[in-house]
N, C-alpha and C positions, 0 to 999 in steps of 0.2 A: 487162735485169736486172743486168748487170755480171758481173764474174768471180766464180766460185764455187770452193769447195774442198770436197772430199768427206771428211767426217769422221764418226765415230760420234757419237751424241749425247753420250756421256761425254767424248769428246775435245773436242767443242764447248764443254762446260762448262769444262774445264781451260784451254783456250786463251782463252776469254772472261775468266775470272777473272784471269789473269795480266796482262791488258791494262787493268784498271781501276786508275786512279791518283788520287792526291790530292797536295796541297801542304801540308807542315808546316815551319814556320820558313823559308819561302822555298825549300824543296827539294822537288822532285817525287819521290814515293816510291809504291810499290805500295800500294793501299788494303787489299789482303788480306795480312795478315802470314803467311799460310800456311794449310794444311789439316790438321786432325787426322783421323786415320783408324784405325779398327779394321776390318779386312777380314773379310768372310765371303762366303757363296755369293751374296749379293744385291748385292755391289758389287766383289768382288775382280777379276772378269774385265773389267768395264766401267770403272768409275771408277778402280779400281786400276791398270789398264794405262794409262789416260789420264794419271793423275797422275805415273806413272813417266816418261812422255815429256816432262813439263815440270818435273821435279824441280829443275832448276837455277834456274828463274825463279820457281817457286811451290813452296816447300818443303813436304814432307809430314812430319808428326810422328806417331809411334806412341805411343799411350797404353796403359794397362792396364785402363781402365774407361771405358765410353762416357759415363756421367754425369760422371766426373772430367774427361775431355778437353773436354766441353762447358763445364764450369765454368771451365776454363783459358781457353777461347776468350772467354767472357763477361768474365772478369777482365782479359784482354788489351784488350778494347774499352773497358771502364770505365777502366782505367789510362791508356788513350790518349785519354781524354775523347771517345770515340765517333768520333774522326777516322780510326781504322783498326780493322779487325775481322778475324775468321777464319771459316773454314768447317769443318764437321764432317761426316764421312761414316761410315755404318755399313751393316751388312747389314739384312735385314728382321727382323721379329719382336722377340726380346728385345734385340738390339743397338740397334734403333731406339727401342724403348720406354724403354730405359735413359736416353735423352736427354730424355724428356718433362719430368721434374722440372726439369732445367736450363733447358728452354724456358720453364717457369713463372718461373724466376728472371729470365731475360732479359725476359720480357713485363712482369712487375711493375715491374722496374727500368728498363724502356725502353732496353735495351742491344741493339745490333745484333749478330746472329750468323746465319750461314747454315747451316741444317741440310739435309743431302743424304742422307737415309736411302734405302736400297734398298727396293723394293716388290715386289709380286707380278708375275707375268707378265701383261702387257697382253693377250696373245693367249689366255690362259687354257688353253692346250693341256695343260700338265702338272698342272693344279690337282687337289687342293690340294698345293702344294709344301711342303717342309720349313719349318716355322715359320709357315706361313700361318694367319691367323685367318679362319675362315669365319663369315659372318653368315647365319643361316638365312632372313632376310627381305630381304636386300639384297646382291646380287651385286657391287656396286661398293665395298663396305666392305673396308678392310684395317686392320691394326694402326695404320698411320700416321694414320688419322683421329683418333687420340688427340691429334695435334699441333694440330688445328684450333682449339680454344679457347685455346691458348697460343702461337699464331702471329699476327703482325700481317698476314702474307700466307701463304696456303697454296695449293699447286698440285700436282696429280698429273700427271706427264708420261707420256702414253700413246702419243704419236707423236713422232719425233725433231725435227720442225720446231717443235713447241710450245715447245721450250726457249728459242727466241729471244725470244718474248714474255715468257715466265716470268722469264728472267734480267734483262730490262730492268725489269720490274716489281719484281723483288727488289732491284735496285740503288736504285731510287727509294725504296723503303721503308727500306732499310738506311742511306741517307744523308739522309733527310728528318728535320729536327729535331722535327717534330710526330708523324709516323707511326712514328718509329724504334722498332725492336724486332726480335724474331726472325722469320726467314723460313724456311719449310719448303718445299722442292721435293722431292716424293716421286718417286723415279726408278724406274719399273718396270724390272726387271732385264733383260728381253729388249730393251727399247727403248734401254737404255744402250749396247747393242752394235750397234744398227741404224745404218746410214749414211744420210747425206743430203747433198745439194749445198748447203752453206751459202754465203750471200753473203760475200765477203771483207770487205766493209764491216762486217759484224757483229763482226769481230775487230780493228777499228781501235782504237787507244788512246783511252781516254775519261778526261777529267779531271773529278773530282767536287770541288766546293768547297762550303763551308758557306753555306746560305741564311740570311739575317738579316732577317726581316720587321721593318719599323719600325712604331711604334704609330699607330693611327688618331687623327686630330686631335681628335675629340670625346672619345674615351676618355682621351687624354692631358690635355686641358684639365680634365676631371672629376677625374682623379687629382691633378693639381697643386692644384686647389681644395681637395680633401679634405685633402691634406697641410698646406696653409697654415692650415687651420682647426684642425688637431690640436695638442694640448698635450703628448701623451706618445706619439709614434709609435715604432714598433720595426720593424726589418727582420727578417723570418724568411727566411734564405737557404737554398735547397735545392740539389740536385745540378745543376739547370739553370744555376746560376751558373758551375760548373766546366765543364760541357759547352759553354757559350757563350764560355769563356775571358774571363769578365767580372769576374775577381777584382780587378783594378786599379780598374775602374769602381765596384765595390761599395765598396772602401775609400775612394775619392775622394768618393763620395756621402756616406758616413757622416761623413767629416771635414768636408766642405763644409757639411753641414746639421745636424751634431750629433745624428745619429740612431744609437742603439745597434743592434748586430747580434747576433742569436742564430742558431743553426744547427741544421738537422736532421741526421740521421745521414749522408745523402747529401751535405749541404752543408758538413759539417765539413772544414776546410782551405780554404774559400772566402775566409777572412780570417785573417790571422796572429793567433793568439790572444793574442799579447803586446800587441796594439793596445789602448789604453785603452777604446775603444768596443766591443771584441769581448768578449761576455759568455759565449761558449761555447754548450754544448748547451742545448736547450729541451725542455720537455715531461716525459714520464714519466721519462726518464733525463737530465733537465736539471740544470744547475748551479743553485744557490740564487740566484745573481745574475741569470741569464737568466729564471728563473721569476718572480722578484720584479718585474722590469720587465714581463714578459708579463701578469702578473695585473692590473696597473693600466693597461696601454696602452689608448688610445682609438682607435688606428689601427694595424692590422697591414699592413705592406707586404710581402706574400708574394712573394718573387722566386724563380722556378724551383723551386717545391716543390709536391708533390701533397697536402700537408697530411694525412699519415698520422696515425692516432690517437696514435701515440707522440709526434708533434710537438706535437699540440694538447692532450695530456692528455685524450684522448677527448672533446675539445671542452668540458672543464670548467675548463681552465686560465685562460681569459680572462674576468675577472670584471667588467670595466667595462661598465655597462649602456648606455653611449653608444658602444660599440665599433663600428667600421666596418673594412672590409678592402678593400685593393686587391690584385687578383691579377695580378701581372706575370708572364705565362707565355706560352710559345709555343703552348700548348694552351688553347683556350677552355673545354674540359671542366674543366680545373683552375682557370682564372682565375675561373670563375663559382661555384665551390664556396662553400657557406654564405653565399649572398647577397653574394658578393664583387663589387666594382666592377671589371670586367675592364679590363686593359690588355694586350691580346694582342699580343705582340711578342717578338723575341729579347731575352734578358736584358741583353746588353751595350748594344744599341741603345736599349732601354727605359730603362735607368738613365741613359744619356747624355742622352736627351731629357728625362727628368724633372729631372735636375740643372740642365740649361740653363733649363728653365721655372721653376725655383725659385731662380734666381740672386738672391743677396742675402738669401734666407730661411734662418733657422736655428731649430731647435727651442729652446724655453726652456732656459736654462743649467741650471736645476734638474734637468732630465732627465739630462744628462751627469754632474752632481754625484752624483745618486743612483746612476747606473750605476757610477761609480768607487768609491763607498762599498760597494755590494753586491759588486763584483768583489773588492775587498780582503778582505772577509770570506770570500768563496768561496775565494780563493787560499790563505788560511790553513787552511781546512778541507781542501782538496785536498792540501796539503803534509802535513798530519797523517795523512790517509788513506794516502798513498803512502810514508810514512817507513819506513826500514828497521826490522827487527824480529828478535828472536831466537826468536820463537814457533815451535814445532815444526810447526804448520800455519798458514802465513801466509794472508792474504786475497788475493783477486784483485788488489785495489788495490795491495797491497804488492809483488806480483810486477810489476805495471805500473810501479811506481816504480823497481824494480830495472832493468827494461829501459830505461826512459828515461834513467837515469843511466849506462848502459853503451854507448849508441850515439850516433852523430851524427844528431840528429833531422832536420836539414835535408837529409841525404843518404840518408834511409831512408824506407821505406813500411811502415806498420803495417797489418796485414790480419787481419780476423776476420769472423765471420758470425753465430753463433748461441750461445744459452746466456746465462749471466750476464755473460760478458766484454763483449759489445757495450755494455751499459749502463754498466759501469765505464769502458770505453774512451771512450765518448761524453762522459762527464763529465770524465775525468781526462787523457786523452792530449793533450799540448801540441802540437797541430798548428800548424805555422808556414808550410809551403810547400804550394802547391796540389797536390793528389794525394798528399800524404804520409800521408793517412789513408784507408784503403780498407775500407769495411764493406759487406757485402751484408746489408742489414737491411730490404729491401722484402719479400722472401720468407722471410728469416731461415732460410736453408737449411743445416741441419747437413750437414757433409761438403764444403761449399764451400771451406773454409779452405786446405787444403794444395794442392789443385788450383788454387784461385784465386791462391795465392801464386806458383805456377809461371807462370800467365798474366801476372801483374803483373811478374814478373822478365823475361819475354820482351819485354814492352813497354818496360821500363826496366832493361836489364842493368847500367847504371852505378850503380844504387841498391842498397843493402842492403834486402832484403825480410824483415821480421820477422812471422812468422805466429804469432798467439796462438790457441791451440786447446785446448778442454777434452777430457778423456778420452772423453766421449760422442761428440763429433764426430769425434775421431780414429778411434774404433772404427768409425764408419759409413763412412768413406771416406778411406783413407790410401795407396792404391796409387800415386798420382802422386808420392809421395815418391821411389819408385824411378825414376820418369820424370825427375825433376829431377836425380838422380844420373847417369842415362844421358845426359842432354843437357848435362851440365856446367853446369847453372844452379843456383848455390848459394842455398839458402834457409836462414833461421835460424828454426827452429820451436821455440816454447816450449809444452810440453805441461803443462797444469795439471790434475793428477789429483785430483779430489775424490770419486772412486769412485762415479760415477753421474751422474744428471741433476740437478745441484745447483740450477740456476735454477728448474726446474719444481717441484722439491721445495719451494723457498721459496714459490713461488706457491701450491702446494697448501696449505701451512700458513697462508698469508695469507688464503685463502678458507675457512678452517675445516676443511679436509680433514685426514685422518689421514696420517701418513707411510706412503706405500703405493706400491710398484712404481717408484720413481724412483731413490733411492740403492740401490746393490747390496745393502746390508744389509737393506733393506726390501722387496726383491723375493723371490719364491719361489726358494729355493735349498737344495741339500743341502750344497754346499761353497761358501764365499766365494771368488770369483775373485781371484787375485793376478796381475794382468797386468803383465808386465815390458815397459813401453814402451821402455825403453832398449835392451833386447836385440832387440825387434822392429824398431826403427828401424835398428839396426846391421845386422840381417839384410837390410835393404833397400838397404844400401850407404852409409848415412849415418854420419857421426861422431856418436856419441851419448854423453850423460853424464846420470846422475841426481845431482841436488844435494840436499843436506840442509838448506839454509838460504838466506835471501835473500843473504847475503854470498857464499856459494859460487856462487849464480846469477850475480851480478854479475861475479865473477872468471871464471867459465866463458864468459860472453858476450864479455868482453874478450879472453880467450885464444883464442877461436874465430876471431878476425879473421885468423889465420894459416892457418886450415883451407882446403883446396882444394875442398871440396864441402859439400853440405847438412849442416847441423849441428843436432842435436836436443837440447833441454835439458828434462829431466823434473823436475818438482817437485810434491810432495804439497801440497795446499791445503785450507783449511777450506771445507766446502760451505755454511755458513750465514752467514758474515760478508759484508756489503755496506756500501758507503759510505752512512752515514746522512744526511749533508748533501745538500741538493738533492732532486731527484725529485718526482714528482707522481702522483696517483691514476690508475689505468688501469682501464678498464671491462672486467672479466672477470666474466661472469654467475655469480652464486652461487645455488644451489638455494633456492627459496622454502620448501620443506618438507624436513625431515630429522629423523631420530630423534636426531641428535647435536646437543648444545647448542652446540658450537663453530661448526657450520655456521649455525645459527639466529642466533647473535650476529654472524657475518660477514655474513649477509644483511641484518640491520638496518643495519649500517654501509654496506653497498652501496647500500641504498635512500636513505640520507641523502646519500651522495656523488653519486648520480645526479641529485639535485635541482639540482645546480650545472651540469648539462650544457646546452649550447646545442643546440637541436633545429632542424634545417632545413638 
């Protein structure tokens, strides 16, 4: 059997994690950037002691909220293009369940993160322990079973030797480009402390590198034939382009073959938006240029995208009756969506193979000419939307304009997640460098923003991280602002206060609904809240300022460059104004029957819009 070493199960976890390595830019580095931990009775004695022993090699970070620390871990992996990731450990019960929402974020966005929640006693002797969920019909159930539907791999460790198989399977999932996503290893608290004679070989250093499957010959030949027959092809670039580090190949393909590129939320920054063939965002929150090309396209080359409804305009955007689609994706599940012709492969390898097979072929020149014309019109509209203003309540777009004029775009990361801001940022933010745009819009999770900013800063301490967050998301989860100060990781947080949930209020109005329960003024209240976000941020240790105008915001951001810690800028904004140019219909079901005329009118428009949807 070879030499063994006697360790507790928790110690085995810690020693294993510190030995997993990867290579980035030719340099070998630990694949785990560290472990986030909030200790409680289900993990402090086991995992807590084990992490203490390896703290010099595997750093442990303390957070203020379990969901927040998990968001930070997810953002770290996303900002690292999934090449590195983190682990999160909590006690049982509420500590563990607080991470389930974040697990959903990671699962939807296919981001690697290792969850290590404490669990009940495997021996059941003290049952029911503090915080234990009891199922009257199943003695094997615990609160951690809630992780099952939002984990790519789930295991409950009831014997110390089981951790060897579980950790190996975990690493396979965390590093696999197809199965990538959250892993939950539920650690029974008594088993964490139990010892076992582990083989020394289990703790040998392991190097994990990216797998790059090449396309099948028949699928490749079919894709090349489809492209050669097309007159108006368009590339829809998703997050898979970034995770594959295929941005150079994407640009080279577009240039060599004259094919315009449009981007999903996850794919934004996959191409420099100053490029003449880069038309920006597509779909519900798309630019007018991207959507004009998408409406007429006869061939979608979908690269590394799962084709979310926002990207496809709920499948009503593409209006050409001769439309075909090539799904270049690592996952056959995505490549085959909506009768796509699959090209199952790594994005970088697939683009290279396609371009080689298309040598000498170029799309008709009229396509690039139309793209240039539409882009020129869009750039004028975007500049108008982002122009400075003296309005007492500026729009989100005007705030975005102020931020872009005040920072070095190529050395910064813009980060956001939910509300109206993602739509405006998707259209308007001038992404130039891969990874300079960081949106969590798969799960659209309010509360991701500040914690996510912390994770992105940990991944790229050399970059300025600009967090754009509405007052609604700020109120949901702001505690990791204090963590950023504690860790000396400076964030730049712009809080846009429209006094409620402005985005959903606009959607409510658009579907015929009355203004109800979204803006604070329309919610049940005796006294209108007057929340001082500046004072709150300052109380958390940040440097904070409230500005009264766009000009003041620009000056404040420039002045903050000398600040030594997280800086917060608060500005009041208009909850109703959005950028009129661009955009597309989104399928949000409207009631068939209502006593209100506004709803009936909205339903009639809804039925008409649905007629354009492609089904299947």
